N, C-alpha and C positions, 0 to 999 in steps of 0.2 A: 666306667666302660666308655672304650674308644667309639665314636659315631662314623661309620663308613663316608667316605667322600666320594661324589660322583667326579670321576676322571677323564672317562673315555667313553667312546661310541666304535664297537667292532663293525667292520663289513666283512662278511664273508664273499668272495670272490672266486669266479671261472677261470677270468684272465687278468692278473694281477698286473701286466704290462698296459694292456687297455683300460683298466680301473684307475690305475695311476697318470695315464695319459690325458683321461677325461679331467680329474682334479687340479692337475699341473695348466690344463687349459682354462679353469676357474680363475685360477691365480694362486694355487697352492705351489710353494717353492720346495718340492719334495726333491730330496737328492738324487742326482743320477746314479743309477746302479742299484737303485731299490729295486727294481723288478728281477734281480737275480734271489732275493729272499724269499722266504715262506710267509714270512712276517715282517710287517713294514708299520712304522710309529711316525705319527707326524704331529709336532706339538702346533696348536691352533692359537691365535692370539686369545690371551685370557688362560692359559693354561690346558684347558681341554686337550685332549689328544685324541686323533682319528687313526684308526689301526685298521688294517688290513690282513684278512687270513686267506690263503689259497684254499680251496674245498679239500686240499689233500692235507692242508695240515688239518683242518678241523676233522677227517676222519681219521688222523692217526689217533686221535684219544677218543674220538665219539666214532665209531664205524659204520653206524647204521644212519648218521646223518643226510637228511636227503634234503633238496631245496623246496622250501616252502611254496606250496600252490595258494592259488586265488588271489588276493589283494595283497597290497603291501601291509608292512606293520609298523617303518619307520621311515620317516623321509627326512631328509639333510635340509637345512635350510641356512642360505649364504644372504647378508646384508650387502647390498650393492653400494649403499650409500647414497645414490640417487636414480630417478626413473630412468635416466638415458643411459647408465650403465647397466641397469636391468636390461632393457633393450639390445645394447651392444653385446653384452655377456651371452644372451638368448640366441641372438644372429650369429654370433662366432661359433657357436655350439651347433645350431642345426646346420650352418652351412658346412662345418667340419663332419656330419651326418649321424649326430645323437639324436635319438628320437623324441619330438615335442611332444610333450603332454597336454600342455597349454599354454597357449602362445602370451605374450605379454597384454596384460589389462589393469585397467585401474578399479581396483579390488573395493567393496562397499566400505571397507574398514580403515582407509587411508592410505594403501601401498599400492607401488606399481607391483605387480605380481606377475609372475610365470615358473612354470615347471616343466623340467626334462627330465628325462630318465638317463641314469648313468650305466654305463654298459651292461650292467648284470639286473636292469629294470629297476632299481631304486629311485626314487622320486628326488630329485634334487630341486626345493625352490630358491629361487632368486627373488629380491623383495629388496625394497627402498620406500621411505616414507614419499607421500606424493608433495608434501612441503616441508620446507623447514623452518624450524623454530628459532 
């Protein structure tokens, strides 16, 4: 029996162009023109794919789909490599108008950590080890 392999994370978005602009600002090299598609896939280092589908695409096969209410169920995490890059990326995103969820701080588990919302309210964690080994 073949065992399923985890290969992708999907985001359902209201505004594809706004979402792609956010993730490009973090540093993902998403090809220009992707905004025109109803579905976008981007392969991250390590082979996991980040997928975007518009609400309209999801409703084309699940007509009763509604935006989840309440708290979030998924957060995306980006290892920034060093504490100063966490601060730089966070500042760049907040200066561009994205919503701050938690300003950079030194977490007790040994990381510089910050959280910002993407355009659809999904939390995006930025982190890096406080010390290098």
